[in-house]
Structures are given as structure tokens and as C-alpha cells.
N, C-alpha and C positions, 0 to 999 in steps of 0.2 A: 404254565400258570402263573398270573402274578400272586405275589403275596396277598396284596389288598386291591379289591376291585369294587369301587364305589360306582354304582349304577343308576342314574337317574333319580337320586335321593331327594325327597321333598320331605321338610321338617316346619311344623305350623307350631305357634305358642297360641294359647287360648288369651283373650284379652276383650273385655268389655263385651262378654257374652258371645264372642265370635272367634275363630280360629284366623290367625294372620300368618302368611308364609314367610319364613325367616331364611330358609335354604330352599332353593327352586332349582330343581332338575339338575343338580349337580353330579357329574361322574368324571372318575379319577382314577388312576390305577398306580399301583406302587410295586416294583420288583425287588427281588432279593438285593442286597448291598447298594440298592439305590437311595439317591437324597433326592426329596423333590421339596421344593420351598413354595409353600402357600402365601402371596403377597396381598396385601390391601389395605385401605384405612380401617382405623376403628368402627367396628358395626358393621361390617361388611359381611360377617358370617363365618369368618376362619374358624375361631376357636369352637363354636357350635357345631362345624361340620366336623373337627376333629375329635369332638367328644362323643360323635355319636358312632365313632369307630367301634367304641366298646360298648355302646348304648348306655353312656353316662348321663345325658339329658336326663332330667327328671321327667316323668309321663304319668300323671300332670305335673306343670302345665302344658309341658310339649305333646306332641302327637308326631307321630311318623306317619306320614300320611301318603307315602307311595316309594317305590326303589328298593334296592338290595345294598346289603353291605358284605360282601364277599371276604372273609379272612380263611386263607388257605382253603378256598372253596366252600367254605360253610358261612350260609349266611346269618350274620350275627342278629339280625332283627328278628330271627325265628327261634333264636337259641332260649332255653330255660333258665331259671335264675342261676342254677347249678352250672350250667354250662358258660354263663357270662361269668361268673366267679374264677373259672379255670382259664379263661383268655385273658382277664385284666389282671396286669402284671405278668400272668404266664407267658402269653403270647404278645400282647402290645402292653408298654408301660408309657407313662407319661412323665415329663418333667415341666413343671408350669412356671411363669413369671412369679416374682417377688416369694423367693424360697423362704423367708422369713416369716409369712402367711400360709405357709403350708406345712411347717415343721412344729410340732408340738412343742412349745416353749416350755414345758416343765418336765420333758422327758429327755434324758441323754440320748446324745445321737446314736449311739452304740446299739441303745434298746431299740430306737425307732427302725434302725436297719436290720435289727434282728427279727423284727415282727415281720417284716417284708420276707426275710428269709425263711421263717417257719412257715409262712402261707403256702410257700410256692416249693420248698425243698422239693418233694417228690417229682415235681416238672422240671429240675435241673440236669440238663442231660449228662451222663457220664460221671456224676459226682456222689450221687448217693451210695453207689458200690463201694465208696472208701470211708464211709463215715464208720467209726466206731467210738465204744465207751472209752473210760478213762483207762481201763484195763487191756483195751486195745481188742474186745469183742464187739462186734457189731449189734446195734440195738435196731431190733425190729417191731414195729408198731402192731403187728399181728391182724389187724382188722385189714389193711391193705397191702400187706406184703412190701412196705416201705420203709426203707432205714431210717430211722429219725435221728436227728442231728443231737449230740450231747451240746452241754453249755460251751465247752472247750472247742467243739467243731464250730459253734457259732461265733464264737470269739476270733477264731482264727480266721475266717471267712469275711468277718467286718473289717476285720485290719486289712486283709488282702484286698477288699473293696476298696476301702480308702486309700490304700497306697496306690490302686490303679487309677484312681480318678485325679492323683497328684496330691493328696493332702499330706504334708509333713509329720513325723512323728505321730503316726495313727494309733500306735499302742497307747498315748496317753490321750489323743484326741477322742477316742471313743467315750469316755466319760465326761466331755463337754457337752454344756447346755447350747443351744441354738444361738443365745446371744451373747454367749463368748467367741463368737466367730464372726469373722466378717461377710459380708453379702456375697462376696466370690466363692469362699469357703463354704457359705450354707449351699449354693447352688451346686456345688461339687458333690456335697452332702446327697442333695435329691437325685443326681446323677447316680451315684453310688447305689442309692435305693432302688433305683429305675433299672439297674443292671442287675440286682440282686437275684431275680427270678430269670437271667439270661433270656431275654425277650427277643423274637424276630423282629419287631416292630418298633422304636422310640419315637414317641411323639413330644416334640421340645416346643413348647406354645409360647414365644417370644421368651425364650431362657435366659438374654441378655438385658432385659428390662431393669432400670435403675441400676445397672452396673456400669463403672466408668470404663472410658474406653479401652485401656490396656487390660482390664480384667475381662471384658468382653472378648477379646480377642484370644485370651486365654482359654475363655470356655469352648468357643467356637472350634479353635485347635483341638480341644479335649475331645471334641463330638466326633471331629473328623478322624482322629487317631484312633477311637472305639469302634468305629464303623467300619475300618479297614482291618481293625484287629478281631471283630466277630464278626465280619460279613454281615451286619445291622443294616436294614431299612431305617432310613429316617424321614419323618415329616416334620419338615420345620417351618413353624408360622413365624411370619414377621412381617412388619409395616414397613421395613427399611431393606431397599434394593441395594442398599450399600454391602449388605454382607451375603448377596445372594452369590454374586461372580464366583467367590472361594469354596462355596459350600454345595451347591446345587447343582445335580445333573438335569433336572428339569423343572421348570416353574408353571406354577399355575397363578393366574392374576385373578382375583375376586372381586366383584362390585356389586353391593345391593343383593348377596345372596344368589349370585349367578356366577359361573367361572368366564371369563369374558377374553380371555387369552391363555393358550397352553401350551408350550414349546420348549425345545432344549435350551439351557441356560444361556450359553454364548450367543446362540441366534436371537433369543429375546433382547439380550443385553444389546447387542451390536445393531438389531435391526428390529426395533418394537413394530407391531401393526397395529394395535387396537389404540385409539385416540386415549384412552384412560391410561393405559401402559405407557404410551408417550409423556403423558401427564406427570407420571410418577417419576419417569426418568429425569424429566426437566426439574424436577422439585428437588433432586440430589445435590447437594452442595458441591461446587467445583473447587479443586484446589488451584487450578492453573487460571490465570487471568486477570487475577486482581481482586478487590472487594467489589462484590456486585451485589445488588438486591436479589435475594432469594424469589425464585418463581413457584407461585401458589397456584395450588387449584381452586376456581371459584366455587362458592356455594359449600355443600356438604352433603355426605352421603344420605340418601333419604331414607326414613325409618320405614320399618315394615308397618303396611297399611296406607304407606303413602307413595308407593310407586308408581311412577307414570306408566301409561298404558304401552308406550312403545320401546325403545331402548332406554335403559335405566340411566344411562351415563347422558342423555341426550341434553338435558336442562343444563349441564355444566360443560357441554363437548364445544370446543371452538370449531368443530369443523360439520357441526350436526346440520340438516336439511330437513325440510318441511314433512317428509315422509317419515324421519326416524321417530318423531314424536308419536305416532300411532302405529307403527310396523315393528314387532318386536322381531329381532332378529335371532336366528339359529345360530347355536356354535357348530361351525363348519370346520371341515380340513381344507384349508387354503393351500398346504404346501404339503410335502411328506413330513408327518409327525408336527406339524404347526395348526393349530385349532384357534379359530378367532369368532368372536360374537360380536359382528359388525356389517351393515350392509354396504360398506364401502371401502371394507379392507381386504378386497379379495382380490 
């Protein structure tokens, strides 16, 4: 059974007295220990799809109009508020772009990580039985039979997590405020917070945005190392195909609220089939061949409510034919493990 299975997800947003479809019939699976990259231009629905996994999209203004999101075989869209609280952070954790906007600027980073630890301590596998008070006696909360961590327990665990994500001198860093740390260090703190609950799935939404190239590489290497260490699944959201080859087992390419191509990473990068995937590949800067003008995709992603009736990429596609404008292609398996939404990519 896959760890995550999204089936025909449909998500609408209220606008102007009516609902407009932002995510349209998206299906995706993710297995334990696997990394799947969700790729596409800004505004194509990547982040909304990812937030839906833990039902984090506010309703209203959004409305889940159809489909299923199965996490460990349970449908997230049918969970109660209490059940949702248990999986948010406990089963699936998020690392967002621009960590400076996610961290509380007036709270020390140690306190912020402790908050996550307190919320999910009882879900942490194999650690609760070892917690003890200062005199060596276990502390039990009575109501749930779960060992409560002491302040010293929390301090030790925060330091361990900071050391795990590569922050030097964690014993002193726990007292830092976010503004006292660089962008790369702040992102490492966000990853430490996400790991505090020992999740099975880590959703990394553009985790290297606004970081310089060297720090980007360090953050991606850190995520790869943590994935192997904890057998953790990762859903990595990005618009940069340049980082996909080193990270992904499979790649899902998204455009205008739909997945248009899904394939093993190496196969997709070496032989893209959908015209949009080819256009994304062509727009990646080349290191060989001297200075040349970058290839751009003409036009822009259509906004919700303005999708064309046929193939949504047809107005920008150099290979479009007359029937593409009126016929909506289905996502079909054209080869083993390769799915494409195009009339002519079969």
C-alpha cells in the first residue's frame, strides 16, 4: 500500500459568487522512502495540491469538490478535526519557502522547536519510554498514559535535532532569534522543526527559494541524507528542473491545475514526452556551447476560470493542432510507468 495516494482530487476556490476549479482531477502516489518532485511554473497548483494532503487549504474559500487523499490508507478528506491534528506534523510535516516568514521573529528558535516536540511527543516512536524527570523517574500524564517530557528532555532533543541538521554549536544556538541566523540556517531550523515529530512524509515546498546556489545545494544534500537515514518519503515542490535529477525517484509535471506528465526521473529528463515538459527542459540554462539567449515559453499559465476548453497548454504549444484547442486529453499510460496528457505524445 502506498504511503500517500491522491485519487482524482478536485479543489475549487470561491470567486465572484461562483466556484472556480484550481486543482482538476489530480492523481499521485508516494511510497515509503521515495522522493517525488512536483514540477511546474508558478500558479499551476503545486502548493495547493501539497497543502491538501493535510487538508490545510482553508474551507471556505476553498471547497474539496471530489476525489480522495489516502494517507496510510485513511481518507484525509473524511477525517475529524482531532484526527487532522494528529496527522499534521505527526504523519506529514511541511517545510515552506522563505523560512524567515514562517518562523516567529520574537521567539527563540529553541522555544519554537520545543512547541513542536510537545505537540507530538506521544507519537514519537520508541522515545517516550525513555523520558524521565530530573531525579530519573518517568513522568506520566495520567490521562493518556503517555510519558511527558521534562524541560531537560526537551532541551536535549532540540540540541540533537539542531545537530542533526548541521547547525554548529547547537547548545548556544537554541537561544538565538531567527533574525540572528542566515537564511540557510533558518531553513535548517525549519527542517529540524519538521523532523521533531518523526513524520513519515516530508513536504518541501520550494525549500531553496531565496537561498544562494551553494546553500541550495547544502539544503538539498541535507534532505537526501535525512531521507536515507529515516526512510522518509519526500514530496519536493519546485519550478526548477535543474535540481530534479539529483533528488527525485519520480517526477510529476503540473500545468494549469492538472498533471500533464508523470514518469521516473531519469526517463523524463532524458526523453520528455509532453510538449510542456520539453519546453521546461529547453528553458534550463546550458553550461556548454557558450553564451546563448535563454529559451522562454511564450505566454503564461492561464488563471483559474480562464482555462481553454481543450488542452490547457495548446495556446502556448508549438506543436498544437486544430483539435487540441477543443479536445481535452486524458492522462494515459503510454509506456510502463509513464503517463502523459497529450493527444500526440503516444
